N, C-alpha and C positions, 0 to 999 in steps of 0.2 A: 421596426415593427414592435408593437407593445408586447409585454411579457405574457406568455401563455398563462391563463388563469390557474391551472393546476400547479405550475412552477411557482407562481406567486403565493398560492395558498400554502404549499409546503414550506416555503421560505418564511412566511408569516407565522406559521405554526411553530417552526423552530425558534424564531425570534421571541415569541410569546413564552414558550416553554423555558427558554434559556435566560430570561430577563434577570433573575437574581444572580446567577453565577456569572453571567457576562458582565453585569455591572461591577461585581466584585473584582473580576479580572481587570477591567479597564481602570478601576481605581488603583489597583496595584501598579499598573504601568505608569499612571500619573505620579504616584508616589516615588517610583524609581527615577523619573525624569526631573523631579523637582529641584534637585541640587546641581543640575547642569551636567556637562560631559563627565564621563566616569573618572578620567585620570585626575581631575582637579580635586577629587575627594581623598586621594592617597597622600599619606605622609611622605616626607622626604625619604625615609628608610624604605617604605613600600615601593616608591617609584624607582629608587636606585636599584633595588633588587630586580625590578621588572625590565630595566634596560641595560643591566650590567654587561650582557654579552653582545650588545649592539655595536655597530661601527660608529664612527664619529658623526656622520651625517644623520643617521637615524636617532642617535642619542641626543643630538642637538634639538631635533624636532620634538622628541618625546619629553624633553625638559619643560617645554611650554604646553599650551593648550590650544594653539591656533590652527593646528593641522590635524586631520583625523588619523587615527590608528586603527587599522583593519585587523580583526581577528580571523584566523584561518582555522577551521575545524575540519580535519581530514580523516577519511576512512581508508586511506591508502594501505594496501599491501599488494605484493606482486604475485600472490597465488590466485587472486580473483582477476579474471581477464578484464572485467569492467573497471576495476580500480587501479590496475597496473599503470594506465596512462597518467594517473595523478602524481606519479613519482616526482616529476619535475615541476609540478604546478606551484608549490610554495615559493620556489626561487623566482619563477615567472611572475607570480603575484607581487612579490616584494619589489621586483624591478619595475613593474607597472605602477605600483604605488609611489615609488621614489620619483618616477618620471613626471608625476603630477604634484609633487611636493608633499606627499603623504608618507606614511609608514605602514608596514604590515608585519605581523608576527604570527607564527603558528601557536594558536591558543591551546591546542591539544589534539590528540588522536583518539579515535574511537574504534572498537573492534568491528570487523566486517567478516562475517562467516558466509560461506557459499552453500546454499541449499542444494545446489547441484552436486556438490561433493558429499554432503551428509545425507542425501536422499536415501531413505531405507536403512540408515545407520543410527547407532545410539546417539551420535552427536546432534541429530535432528531434534532431540528433546530439549536442546538448548536454544533452538532457533528462535522461537517466538519470544522467549525471555530476553534474547539478545537485543531486541528493540528497546526494552526498558533500560538495559545496561547502557546502550548507546545514548539514550536520553540523559541518563545520569552522568555519563562521561562527558557529554557536551556541556552540561551545567558545570562540571568541575573545571573544564577548560576555560569557560567564560567567567568563572567566579572571581578571577583576579581583578575584575573591574577596570581593566586597562583599555577597553575597546569602545570605539564609537560606532562601529558596524561590524558585521561578520559575514564571511562567505563560507559556504558549506560544500565540501567535496565528497559526494556520495551518490550512489545510483541504486544499488540493489535492494533486495526484498525488504528486510527489516531495517535497513540502514537509513533510507530516506525518512520513513515514519519516525524512527528514533531521533534523527537529527532535527526533524521538524518539531517534535514534542519538546526537545531541549531548547530549540530556538524560541519557541513560544513561551518557555519559562523565563526567557529574557526578552519579553515582548516589547520592551522600551528601545531595543536596538534594531536598526534596519538589518535586513537579512536578504542575501541573494544566494540561490543555489546554482552551482556550476556543474553541468554534466560533462562527461568526456566522450560520449557518443557510442554507437553500436559498432561491433566488428562488421567487416564486410561480409557479404553472403557466403555461406558454405554450401553443402549439399542441400537439396530441397528438404524441408521438414517432413513432407509426406514420405520421402524415401527413408529418412532416419526412422520414422515411426514404423514403417514396414519391417525394417531389420529388427527393431525391438520386439515386435510381435512374433517374428519368425524365431527369434532367440527364446522367447517365452514358450514357444511350441516345441523347442528342441530341434529346430530346423536350421539354425544358424550357429556357428561356433562363436566362442568368446572373442577370437581374433577378428572375425567379421564384424561383430558388434562394436568392438573398440575402434576399428577402422572407420565405421560409420559415425560414431560419436565424435571422433577426432576430426573428421572432415566437416562436421557441423560446428563444433566449438574449436576454432582453429587459430584465433588471432587475438590481439588486444582489443578490448571493447566489450560492450554489453552483449549477452547472448541475443540472438536475433529474433527469437520467438516473442510473442506478445504476452509475456508473463508478468509477474509482479514488478520486476525491475523496470521494464519499459512502460508499464502502467504508471509507475511512480512519476516518470518524466511527463506523461500526459497530464496527470493530475496537478503537478506543480505548475505547469503552464496554464492550466485552467484556472488556477488561483492567482496567477500573475507573479510567481516567485522566481521564475527563470526568464531569460530574455526570450522574446517571441521567436518561435520556430527553431529553438536551439537544441531540442532534444535529440534528434536523429541525424546529426552531422558526424561523420566518422572521425575517429581519432587521427591525430598527426596530419591534418590537412590545413591549408591556409585559412579556410573559413572557420574551422574549429578554434584555431589560435586567435582569430579576430574576435570571435564570440567570447572567448575567455577574457581577452583584454576589455571588451565592452562591458562584461559583467563586473569586473573589478572597478572600472571607472564609474559605473553606475552605482555600485555599493558606496563608493567614497563620496558620491554627490548627494547621497540621501541622509547624511548624518545631521545631528542637531547643530553642527557647526556651520551648516550652509543654509540655503533658503528653500530647500525642498525636502524637509524632514519627513521620512516615511517609515516609522517603526513597524515591525512585522505584526505586532499585536493589534494595531489599528487596521492594517490591511486585511487581516484574516477575520472576516465577520461571517455571518450566516450566509450571505450571498456567495462568498468565495467557497464555502463548504458545499453549498448546493451546486455551484459550477463544477466542482471536482467530481461530485457524484453523477451529474449529468454527463460529463465527459467519460466517466467510467462506463456508464450504461450505453452510450452512443457508440463506443468503440469495442464493447465486449471485453472489458478489461478484467483484471485479476480478482478472483473471489477473496483473496486475502484482505483486500481493502474494505470489505464489509466489517472487518474487525479494526484494521489500522485507522481508518478515517473517523471512526467513532472515538478512538483514543485521541487522535489529533484534534478533533473538534472540542473534546472535553478540555484539552490543554489550553484552549482559548476561551474557556467558559461557555462553550456552546454544546447543547444537548442534541445530538443526532441519534436517530434510531433506525432499526431495520425497517420499520413501517414507513419512514420517510423515504428510504431507498427504494422500497417496493413501489410506492406511489409514483416516484420519479421514473422508475423503470417502465411503468405502464403507459407513460405519455411520451417518453423519449424514444425515438426510432433508432434502430441499429444501422449505423452508417458505414461501418468498416468490417471487413473480413480479413483478419490477420491470424496466423497460426497461434493457438490451436483452433480458432474459430473459422479458419480458412487455410489456404495453402501459402499465402504470401508471407514474407518476413517483414520486419519493420523497415528495412531499406526500401523495399518495394512500396510499402505503405507511404513512406515519406516521398518517394518519387511520384506516386499517384496523386499527391496533394497533402497528405499528412495532417498534422494538427491545424495548420492555417486554414485549409479547406474545410475540415470538419467544424472548427470553431465558427468560421464565417457562416456556414450553413445553419448551425444551431442558433447563433445570435439573430440571423435574419429571420428565422422561423419563430423567434420569441421563446426559445427553449433554454436560453442561457442568459444570465445577467451580463449586460454590457456596460453597466454604469458604475462598476466598482473600481476603486483605485488599485493600481498594481505597481510593480517596480518600474514599469515603463511609464514615462511621463504622459504618454498618449492613452493610458488606460487600457481596458480590456479589448477594445477594438483593434489595438495594435497587434493582438495575437491572431488576427486574420491575415497577417503579412508574413512573407517568407524572407529570411535573411539572404543578402546578396553581397558580393565583393565587387567593388569597382576599383580595380587596382588593389591598393591596400586598404581602402576605405570601406568600412562596414555600413551597409544600408539595408533597407527593407523594401520589398515590392508586394503589391496585393496578391493574394492567393489567386490561382487560375480560376477562370469562370466555370470551367467544366473539369470533372474528374479526369485524371490521366489514365485511369484504368478502373472501369466500373465493376470489375470482378473483385476489386479491393476496397474502393472508396466510392460512395454514392451520395448524391445530393439528398437533402431532407425530403424533397418531393418524390423521391424514388428509392426508398430505403430497402435494405435487405429484409427487414422485418419492421412492423409498425411499432413494436415495443422493444425495450432495451434487453440487455443480456442476462439480467438476474430476475429471480422470482422468489418471494418469501413463501414458505410452506407452513401450514398449520395442521394440527391433528392431535390424536391422542399420544403421539410420540413427542410432542412439544413443538418447537419451532425450528426451522432449518432453512437453508438457502440452496437454490439450484442454479447453475449457470446454463440457462436454456440456449444461449447463443452457440454453445459448443455442441449441442445435441440436435440431431435431425428430428423433425417433427414426429416421424413414425416411432421414435424411441422415447418420447416424452411421457408415456404412460406405461406402467407395468404393474401387474398384480401376480405375485409369485411367492413361493415359500422362502422363509428366512434361513440363511446359513449364518449362524452366530459365532463370532470369534472375538477374543479380547486382544489379539495381536495380529497385525496384517500378514506376518510371515506364515501364520497357520493356514490362511486361505491358499497360499501357494502350495503348501504341503498337501492339503486336501485335493487340489487339482492334480498334483503329481500322483496321488494315490488313486485317482480316477473315481472319487466318491461324490463329487459335486453333482447336484441335480441338473437336469437339462436346462431348466429355467430357474433362476433364484435371485433373491436380493441379499447381497452380502451385508450383514449388520456388524460393523466393526466398532466396538464400544470401548470405553475406558481409554479413549484417545484425546480427551478434552484437556483444557489448560490445567485443571487441578490434578488430573490423573497422572499425566506424564509430560506436560508442557505443550500439548497439542501439536504433535509432529505432522508434517505433510505426509500424505499417503499416496503420493504420485507413483510409487513403485508398484501399486496395484493396477495402474492404468494399462500397461501392456497385456497383462493376463486377461482382464475384463474386456479390453478391446478385441483381443483375439477371439474370445468366446462369442462376442457379439458378431464378429465377422463370420463365424461359423453358423449363424442363423439362430443362435440361442438368445433368449431374452434375459438380460442381466442388469443389475443396478447396484449402487452402493448407498448405504445409509450409515452415517458415522458422526460421532461427536468430535471427530478430529477435522483437520483441514485436508483438502485434496491438493491444491497447488494453484499458483498462477497459471500453470501450464495444464490445467484440468483437461481431461480427455473427452472423448465422444460418447461415453456412456452416461446415462442419467445418474446423477449423484446428489443425494440430499446430505449436505455437509454442515458442519458447525451446529449440529443438533444441540439444542439447549432447552432445559437444563441438561447438563452432561451426566453421564452415569455416575461419576465420582461425587456429584452433588445430589444424588438420589433421583436423577432424572428417569423418566419412564422407559428410556431406551434400555435400561438395565432389567426391565420386565420382559423383554422379548425372549421367546424360547425358540429353539430349533423347530422349523416346520411351520411356525405361525405364518399366516398369509399377510403379506405387507403390500399395501397399495400406495404407489407414488404417482401422483398426477401433476406433472409440472405445469401444464396449461391451467388447470383449475386451482393450483396452489394448495394441494392437500397431501398430507403424509400421515398414514394411519395403519394400525395393525387391526385386522379384522377378527377381533376377539370380543366375546360378550362383555359388556361394560362391567357387570358385577364381577366376573372372573378376572378381568383386567385390573380392577381396583384392588382385588384381594391378593393378587400375586406379590410375592416377596421379591426384593431386588436381588439379582444374581451377583455374587461377589466377583471381584476382578481376579481372573486366573492367571494373568500374565505376571511373570516375576518382575519385581522392582529392580531397576538398574542403578548402581551407584558408581559406575566407572566412567571414564572419559569426562569427568567434571560434573556429572549429573548430581552427585551428592551436594555440590556447592549451591544448587538451586532448589534445595528442599524448602527453604522459606518462601521462595517465589511461588512454588506449587501450593503452599499452604494458604497464602493470602490472595492469590490471583482471583480476579473477578470473572464473571461469565463472558462468553464470547460476544454476546449481543450488547455488552457494555464495554467492549474494547479489550477484554482479556488483560486488564492492567494488573501488574504486580507492584506498581509504584503509585503514589499519590501524585496526580497532576492536575493542573488547573488551579484556581484560587482556593484558599482555605475557607471553610465556613466560619461564621462569626465566633464559634467557640474553639476555633483552632483545629477542628476535625476536618473531614472531607465532605464534599457534596455527594450525597447518595440519592438513589432513586428507588421507589417502591419495588419490592421484589415481585409484586403481581405482574409487572411489565414482562418479566422473564417468561411468564406463562401465557402471555398473549392478551393482557389487559389493555385498556385504552391508554395510549401513550401520553396524551395530554393530561389525563387525570392521574395516571399512575406514576408519571415521570415528574410530577411537581417536586422540585428540590426541597429537601429538608436537611437540617444540619445533623450529622452523625457524630455522637460523642466517642464512639469506638471506631477508630480508623482501621 
């Protein structure tokens, strides 16, 4: 089927807007490839250092330039359940490479923090910035110029975007991402949420809460709800950077090992030494970025990617905006209900059809580009197939004609909703996003007095003191990137969910993040400009009437315009924290960009002609026309 005209229009709009920076990025790739495979550029001393610790076979191969050397960038640690399975992957990858006459070396490791551990804690202020650290650490590992391709071992929240930004900085190298799969199902997510809400109400003990959490997060593998980690996997497949259908195969299974072997062999087959050279910088174009956002909307994925994929796109010289995401969401139907947008976990999603079914439906409906090159030699259409084992041989079969469970996955002709999971909000508070797919229709509009706090913990204290109004909008400000690193505020979800269950009308408005596991209450998040940049959210006063209309896409304070304009900005009353490493990120907070431009604290993408960075008119942050306001210009002051 031909591409939907709105999908085509958004793609063309991105291409047109991105033309100067994309051309500069591609020119950089061509320059990096001009001198041939990386190892041939090294001096004898350089090369000797690089293979000094290798065994005789690998050393003999690395002396020449006829066989590829695969770089491994790993986010392994054994505190994260999703990354613990990676412990043995480097040796497995080396063995696979040797078996086909190639070599592999660990290029470097990157940090991998768990938002589930730091949720509601001081460490969460490092979370968003860890993405940029991971990107830089990836670049450090690859900077030895020893590699003909790279594989990336990472799954969770900031880790995949960071690895991807780093990989795109080395856009002349082929890249394959290798997942390790989700843990098997634990207790139902609905049951876990109920215990959390009872604990917030003082009706469950800490022992009961810990027992429920432990039964939910119980084994190696990715957490099974559809948060940022599992959204990462779907978006990587939608861009063609993982093997088709590889995201949700459990760890330590024969199929998982076969997929890992297949991924390594595919990475080695795509180098400049062979006949099928596929550098990542050429694969990731505006069509791939649009596919990722379409997949995000169709599955009700993580709100965090409204920040991360803007940064990822920029790393490839592509200018993506919230307006693009909003336009895509208005035409892409919601085809999946996975917790927190439903009761199913990702294992049940995969069993019901998973990404192969969803992608087939989207492509057949003209809602996804099916003509882009991917790591699969069969292109994007290969991602409508499911992996299968015939004995020990890996193969693929077409996705099922019908959904295995229409409570979880539906065809494009019978969606859960006609529009996707996210909506852009505008008003006198600035711009924000809401995850409509997680909110029942009757809760998508609220008009209620503001309860204003500068730290989420204060809201819990007000509830404990019994002073919260019957209905209210919690305005939690000074939580943006510049203020304190934009921590997730998911710790508020049990309290606000409890109050909504009691029949009270509540909502959240914040310049912080909520979470990939955003809950069932209406939440206007990522408000920009943030309070620390002088955003109007700092003008809100206790008792102001706030109107949030998710369906209409509006967010405003019902205050006379003259009075609103005359109000001074309220100062941040939350104490600054310098413990647990927060002091080390002071420079990141100082230079970080706004949320709707990726919240970047590093320069990524191609440099402008004067050596500065590509910047975009600040008018866009206030809701100007993206095509006019986002025309790139060269910034002398990075």
